[in-house]
C-alpha positions in Angstrom: 8.6 -20.5 -14.7 8.0 -20.9 -11.0 6.6 -18.0 -9.1 9.1 -15.9 -7.2 9.0 -16.5 -3.4 8.1 -13.7 -1.0 10.4 -13.8 2.0 10.0 -12.2 5.4 13.3 -10.5 6.3 14.8 -9.4 9.6 16.1 -5.9 9.1 18.3 -6.2 12.2 20.3 -9.0 10.5 19.3 -8.8 6.8 18.6 -12.6 7.0 15.5 -14.3 5.6 13.0 -15.4 8.3 10.5 -17.4 6.4 8.8 -17.7 3.0 5.5 -16.1 3.4 3.9 -16.4 -0.1 4.8 -16.3 -3.8 4.4 -13.2 -6.0 1.0 -13.0 -7.6 0.6 -13.8 -11.3 -1.5 -11.7 -13.6 -4.2 -14.4 -13.4 -4.1 -14.2 -9.6 -4.4 -10.4 -9.6 -7.3 -10.7 -12.0 -9.0 -13.2 -9.7 -8.5 -11.0 -6.6 -9.9 -7.9 -8.4 -12.9 -9.9 -9.8 -13.7 -11.2 -6.4 -13.6 -7.7 -5.0 -15.8 -6.5 -7.8 -18.4 -9.2 -7.0 -18.3 -8.1 -3.4 -19.6 -4.6 -4.0 -23.3 -5.3 -3.4 -22.5 -7.0 -0.1 -21.0 -3.7 1.1 -24.0 -1.6 0.1 -25.7 -1.8 3.6 -24.2 0.9 5.8 -25.2 -0.9 9.0 -23.2 -4.0 7.8 -20.2 -1.8 6.8 -20.0 0.0 10.2 -20.4 -3.3 12.1 -17.7 -4.9 10.0 -15.3 -2.0 10.7 -15.9 -2.3 14.4 -15.4 -6.0 14.4 -12.2 -5.6 12.5 -10.9 -3.2 15.2 -12.0 -5.6 17.9 -10.2 -8.6 16.3 -7.0 -6.7 15.6 -6.9 -5.7 19.3 -7.5 -9.3 20.3 -4.6 -10.4 18.1 -2.3 -7.6 19.3 0.5 -9.6 20.8 0.9 -11.8 17.8 0.6 -8.9 15.3 3.1 -6.6 17.2 5.6 -9.5 17.5 5.3 -10.2 13.7 5.6 -6.4 12.9 8.7 -5.9 15.1 10.4 -9.0 13.6 10.0 -7.5 10.1 10.4 -3.7 10.7 12.5 -3.3 13.9 10.3 -0.5 14.9 9.9 -1.8 18.5 6.9 -3.0 20.5 6.1 0.3 22.1 5.9 2.2 18.8 4.0 -0.7 17.1 1.5 -1.1 19.9 0.7 2.6 19.7 0.4 2.4 15.9 -2.0 -0.6 16.1 -4.1 1.3 18.7 -4.3 4.2 16.2 -5.3 1.9 13.4 -8.1 0.4 15.5 -9.3 3.9 16.6 -9.4 4.9 12.9 -11.5 1.9 11.9 -14.0 2.8 14.7 -14.0 6.4 13.6 -14.9 5.4 10.1 -17.6 3.1 11.5 -19.1 6.2 13.3 -18.9 8.2 10.1 -20.7 5.5 8.1 -23.5 5.3 10.7 -24.0 9.1 10.9 -24.2 9.4 7.1 -23.2 13.0 6.5 -20.4 11.8 4.1 -23.1 10.9 1.6 -23.7 14.7 1.2 -27.4 14.4 0.5 -28.9 17.5 -1.2 -32.6 17.7 -2.3 -34.0 20.6 -4.3 -37.7 20.6 -5.1 -38.9 22.1 -8.4 -39.0 25.9 -8.6 -40.6 27.4 -11.7 -39.9 30.9 -10.5 -36.2 30.5 -10.6 -34.1 31.7 -13.6 -33.7 29.3 -15.2 -36.4 27.1 -13.7 -35.2 24.4 -11.3 -36.4 20.8 -11.8 -36.6 18.2 -9.0 -33.0 17.4 -8.2 -31.6 15.0 -5.7 -27.9 14.5 -5.2 -25.7 12.2 -3.1 -22.5 10.2 -3.4 -22.0 6.6 -4.4 -18.9 4.4 -4.1 -16.5 4.3 -7.1 -15.9 0.5 -7.0 -12.8 -1.6 -6.4 -9.9 0.4 -4.8 -6.3 -0.7 -5.1 -4.2 0.1 -2.0 -0.4 0.2 -2.1 1.0 -0.3 1.4 3.6 1.9 3.0 6.9 0.6 4.4 7.1 2.8 7.4 3.7 2.3 9.0 3.0 -1.4 8.9 -0.4 -1.0 10.5 -1.6 2.6 10.0 -0.8 2.8 6.3 -0.9 -0.8 5.3 -3.4 -3.6 4.9 -5.8 -2.2 7.6 -4.7 1.4 7.3 -6.4 4.6 6.4 -6.7 3.9 2.7 -8.4 0.5 3.3 -10.5 1.8 6.2 -11.8 4.8 4.3 -12.5 2.8 1.1 -14.4 0.1 3.0 -16.4 2.9 4.8 -17.3 4.4 1.4 -18.6 1.0 0.3 -15.6 0.0 -1.9 -14.0 -3.4 -1.8 -10.2 -3.3 -1.6 -7.3 -5.2 -3.1 -4.0 -4.4 -1.2 -0.6 -4.7 -2.8 1.5 -5.8 0.3 4.7 -4.0 1.0 7.8 -6.3 0.7 9.1 -5.1 4.0 6.3 -6.7 6.1 4.7 -9.5 4.0 4.1 -11.9 7.0 2.3 -9.2 8.9 0.3 -8.3 5.8 -0.9 -11.9 5.6 -1.9 -12.0 9.3 -3.8 -8.7 9.1 -5.6 -9.7 6.0 -6.7 -12.9 7.7 -8.1 -10.9 10.6 -10.0 -8.6 8.3 -11.5 -11.5 6.3 -12.5 -13.2 9.6 -14.3 -10.0 10.6 -16.0 -9.8 7.2 -17.2 -13.4 7.5 -18.7 -12.5 10.9 -21.1 -10.2 9.1 -21.8 -12.3 6.1 -19.4 -10.5 3.8 -17.4 -12.4 1.2 -13.6 -12.8 1.6 -13.3 -10.8 -1.7 -14.0 -7.5 0.1 -10.3 -7.6 1.1 -7.8 -9.0 -1.4 -4.1 -9.2 -0.9 -1.3 -9.6 -3.6 2.5 -9.6 -3.4 5.1 -8.6 -5.9 6.2 -5.7 -8.0 4.6 -6.9 -11.2 1.4 -7.6 -9.3 1.3 -4.0 -8.4 1.5 -3.0 -12.0 -1.1 -5.5 -13.0 -3.4 -4.1 -10.3 -3.2 -0.5 -11.4 -4.0 -1.5 -15.0 -6.9 -3.8 -14.2 -10.1 -2.5 -15.9 -12.2 -3.2 -12.9 -10.1 -1.2 -10.5 -11.8 2.2 -10.1 -9.3 4.1 -7.9 -6.0 3.7 -6.1 -4.3 4.9 -2.9 -0.5 4.9 -2.5 2.0 5.9 0.1 5.7 5.7 -0.8 8.5 7.2 -2.9 8.2 9.9 -5.5 9.6 7.6 -8.1 7.3 4.7 -7.4 4.2 6.8 -6.9 4.8 8.8 -10.0 5.1 5.6 -12.1 1.8 4.3 -10.8 0.2 7.7 -11.2 1.2 7.9 -14.8 0.0 4.3 -15.3 -3.4 5.2 -13.8 -3.6 8.2 -16.2 -2.5 6.2 -19.2 -5.3 3.6 -18.9 -8.0 3.5 -21.6 -10.3 4.7 -18.8 -8.1 6.8 -16.4 -8.8 6.5 -12.7 -8.2 8.7 -9.7 -4.8 8.0 -8.1 -4.4 9.4 -4.6 -0.7 9.2 -3.9 1.5 10.4 -1.0 4.9 10.6 -2.5 7.5 12.7 -0.7 7.9 15.7 1.6 10.7 17.9 2.9 8.4 19.4 5.7 10.3 22.8 6.1 10.6 24.5 9.4 11.2 28.3 9.8 12.6 29.5 13.1 12.3 33.3 13.5 15.0 35.3 15.0 12.7 36.3 17.9 11.8 32.7 18.6 15.4 31.6 18.6 16.3 34.4 21.0 13.4 33.4 23.3 13.9 29.6 23.5 16.7 28.3 21.3 17.5 25.4 23.6 13.9 24.1 23.6 13.6 24.4 19.8 16.9 22.5 19.3 15.8 19.7 21.6 12.4 19.5 20.0 13.8 19.4 16.5 16.1 16.6 17.5 13.2 14.5 18.9 11.1 15.1 15.8 13.8 14.4 13.2 15.0 11.2 14.9 11.5 9.8 15.8 11.1 6.3 14.3 14.8 6.5 13.1 13.7 9.4 10.9 11.3 7.3 8.9 8.2 9.5 9.2 6.7 11.0 6.1 6.4 14.3 8.1 10.0 14.4 9.4 11.3 17.9 9.3 14.0 17.7 6.6 14.9 21.3 6.2 15.1 23.9 9.0 15.7 27.6 8.3 17.4 29.0 11.4 18.9 32.5 11.9 22.7 33.1 11.8 24.1 34.8 14.9 24.2 34.1 18.6 20.6 32.9 19.0 21.0 30.5 16.1 24.3 29.3 17.5 22.5 28.4 20.8 19.9 26.4 18.8 22.7 24.6 16.9 24.4 23.6 20.2 21.2 22.3 21.7 20.5 20.3 18.5 24.0 19.0 18.6 23.8 17.8 22.2 20.4 16.2 21.7 21.2 14.4 18.4 24.6 13.2 19.9 22.7 11.4 22.6 20.5 9.6 20.2 21.2 5.9 19.8 21.8 4.2 16.5 18.7 2.5 14.9 17.8 0.1 12.3 16.0 1.2 9.1 13.2 -0.8 7.6 15.4 -2.6 5.1 19.0 -2.7 3.9 18.1 -1.0 0.6 16.9 2.0 2.5 20.1 1.9 4.6 22.2 1.9 1.5 20.2 4.8 0.0 20.5 6.8 3.2 24.3 6.4 3.4 24.8 7.3 -0.2 22.5 10.3 0.1 24.3 11.6 3.2 27.7 11.2 1.5 26.5 13.1 -1.6 25.0 15.9 0.4 27.9 16.2 2.8 30.3 16.6 -0.1 28.8 19.8 -1.3 30.7 23.1 -0.8 30.1 24.9 2.5 28.1 21.9 3.9 29.2 21.0 7.4 28.3 18.1 9.6 28.3 19.0 13.3 26.9 15.5 14.1 27.8 13.2 11.2 24.9 10.8 10.2 26.0 7.5 8.9 26.6 3.8 9.6 26.0 3.0 13.3 27.0 -0.6 12.8 26.7 -3.3 10.2 22.9 -3.1 10.1 22.1 0.2 11.8 22.5 4.0 11.1 23.3 6.9 13.4 21.4 10.2 13.4 23.0 13.5 12.5 22.4 16.7 10.7 24.1 19.0 8.1 24.4 22.8 8.1 24.7 25.1 5.1 24.4 28.9 4.5 20.8 29.6 3.3 22.3 31.7 0.5 23.4 28.4 -1.1 19.8 27.3 -1.4 18.3 30.6 -2.5 19.3 30.1 -6.1 19.3 27.1 -8.4 22.5 25.0 -8.3 24.1 21.8 -7.0 22.8 22.5 -3.5 19.3 21.8 -4.8 20.0 18.2 -3.6 19.5 19.6 -0.1 15.9 20.4 -1.0 15.1 16.8 -1.7 13.8 14.4 1.0 16.5 12.1 2.5 14.7 9.2 4.2 16.3 8.5 7.6 17.5 10.3 10.7 19.0 13.5 9.2 17.9 17.1 8.7 19.5 20.1 7.1 19.9 23.3 9.1 20.1 26.3 6.7 21.4 29.5 8.4 19.8 32.7 7.0 21.2 36.2 7.4 18.0 38.1 7.1 14.3 37.6 6.4 14.6 38.1 2.6 17.1 35.2 2.4 14.8 32.9 4.3 11.9 33.9 2.0 14.0 33.2 -1.0 14.6 29.7 0.1 10.9 29.1 0.9 10.0 30.4 -2.5 12.0 27.6 -4.1 10.4 24.7 -2.2 8.0 22.1 -3.8 4.8 21.1 -2.2 4.9 19.5 1.2 2.7 17.6 3.7 3.6 20.1 6.4 5.3 23.4 7.0 6.2 24.6 10.5 7.0 28.0 12.0 8.5 28.6 15.4 7.4 32.0 16.6 8.1 34.1 19.7 5.3 34.7 22.2 4.8 38.2 20.7 4.7 36.9 17.1 2.2 34.1 18.1 0.0 36.8 19.6 -0.4 38.4 16.2 2.4 41.0 16.5 5.1 41.6 14.0 5.5 39.1 11.2 3.5 36.3 12.7 0.4 36.6 10.4 2.5 37.2 7.4 4.6 34.1 8.0 1.5 31.9 8.2 0.3 33.3 4.9 3.7 32.7 3.4 3.8 29.0 4.5 0.2 28.2 3.6 0.8 27.7 -0.2 3.6 25.2 0.6 1.7 22.6 2.6 -1.5 20.8 3.6 -0.9 21.3 7.3 0.8 24.4 8.9 2.2 23.8 12.4 2.8 26.7 14.8 5.2 26.2 17.7 5.1 22.5 17.5 6.5 19.7 15.4 5.0 18.0 12.4 5.7 14.4 13.4 2.5 12.9 14.7 -0.7 13.0 12.6 -3.8 12.9 14.7 -6.8 10.9 13.5 -9.4 13.7 13.7 -12.2 15.1 11.6 -10.3 18.3 10.9 -7.0 16.6 10.0 -5.5 17.1 6.6 -2.7 14.8 5.5 -1.8 15.8 2.0 -0.3 18.8 0.2 0.7 20.2 -3.2 2.6 18.0 -5.5 4.9 16.1 -4.9 3.6 15.7 -1.4 0.5 14.2 -2.9 -1.1 13.8 -6.3 -4.5 15.1 -5.3 -6.0 17.7 -3.0 -7.4 15.0 -0.7 -6.3 13.8 2.7 -5.4 10.2 3.6 -6.1 10.8 7.4 -9.3 11.9 9.0 -12.9 11.5 8.2 -12.8 13.4 4.9 -10.4 10.7 3.5 -13.6 8.8 2.5 -14.3 11.4 -0.1 -11.6 10.0 -2.3 -13.6 6.9 -3.0 -17.0 8.5 -3.8 -18.5 10.2 -6.7 -21.6 12.4 -6.8 -24.7 11.5 -8.8 -27.9 13.6 -9.2 -31.4 12.3 -10.1 -33.7 14.7 -12.0 -37.4 14.4 -11.9 -37.2 10.8 -10.7 -40.4 9.4 -9.2 -40.3 8.9 -5.5 -40.8 5.2 -5.9 -37.7 4.9 -8.0 -35.4 6.9 -5.7 -32.9 5.3 -3.3 -33.9 5.6 0.3 -31.2 8.2 0.9 -33.0 10.7 -1.4 -36.6 10.3 -0.4 -38.5 13.2 1.1 -39.5 11.3 4.2 -35.8 10.6 5.0 -36.4 7.0 6.2 -32.7 6.6 7.1 -32.6 9.8 9.2 -29.7 11.2 7.2 -28.2 14.7 7.6 -29.0 16.6 4.5 -29.6 19.9 2.7 -33.3 20.0 2.0 -34.6 22.9 -0.1 -31.7 25.0 1.1 -32.2 24.2 4.8 -29.7 22.1 6.8 -31.4 19.2 8.5 -29.7 16.9 11.1 
């Protein structure tokens, strides 16, 4: 049987643009993984790794025009958005290069023998080593930042792990172009092409997660797809870590005092956040708890005006468009659900933004309205109007894990008065990032960033953005009573590599 073709498709028309590749066979997946496995030793030198990451960023920037054009043709996200996303991707590669050079991520700890301790302490030296080949499953909605050269790939390479990427079917042509750029950068530093493999096809993705030489996996996508891969990773004869970002409602709580103080600004800000990127951000606010009454009515009017002025947009593919329209219809048909601005078809290939409203009491107890507590991918949010604080708290108590949770406070509450501190404590168990008087869309690449959250937001406690994302692809190992001559350079007393470390309980930089 001939291998299935992989087509690049224009989401603005639904028409095929070009055949990019063919879906990988089991033998081709095996070859890609084995090539990556053989490339591990070539990535061992931290200086080579950091230089490779910097060159990759330089070459992606040099190819910007060609890459952005290809990305826009396959995603309809627009040159402005895509140019910014590519800049973010290059910044992230360089940030990981800096992290590799500095070396603190190795977490070096050295304890000399102490016979006076109870029990006695032998000579112990601990640091972290790379896991091995990492499988990366690209996301649809971020063709640069969460795809072939995205955060999972960058952090895995920084850890010293070769990568095999399963390309997303929404941007296969771009995936091939970016992979070529990364391999050219690798060759510039004497690294084999196998440090970055690329495969296409649904079955290839399954073969990849099952391959015995794959040591870990990173995924960004749907709950259904991510959970299937997570279960496959756990069911292997040797289970492997699976770091999946699956889905998130990203609740927002607007206090009565905040609505009274600045309802119009909150409504306008919410409209901008929920329609950003045609509502295709993983941190889009999908549920907003707003007060009933006059202040909440002002917020509702502001939101209505702003969303009504939002132009229709194209989703990443027609399957997502169909799911969006079906999801809206099902939600809008529930009792007491109203649609001040009806989301739906904006044209043959586009969708229009909108939002739904519902009394919060409908969400406070289990029932048919639970559908409103599930993510709907696209430009829509649900405004749940609560009568009092206890009703809002009841809804929050029913929510699953999220990437973000946001609270809009008044100036007095933000200063620590009233319920401000209590609300932050109430939201903290729900999410990996708690936002105060802002909006969750936009995930800064910074050392303190955390992009993750309780299940189903993610399948682990790790982050996929920021420097600590590298920790997903490392494991600690300790050497006991090993002679100095046998120790890796990172663990020797004289610290020939100049690494930050904890040496006999003292922090050394």
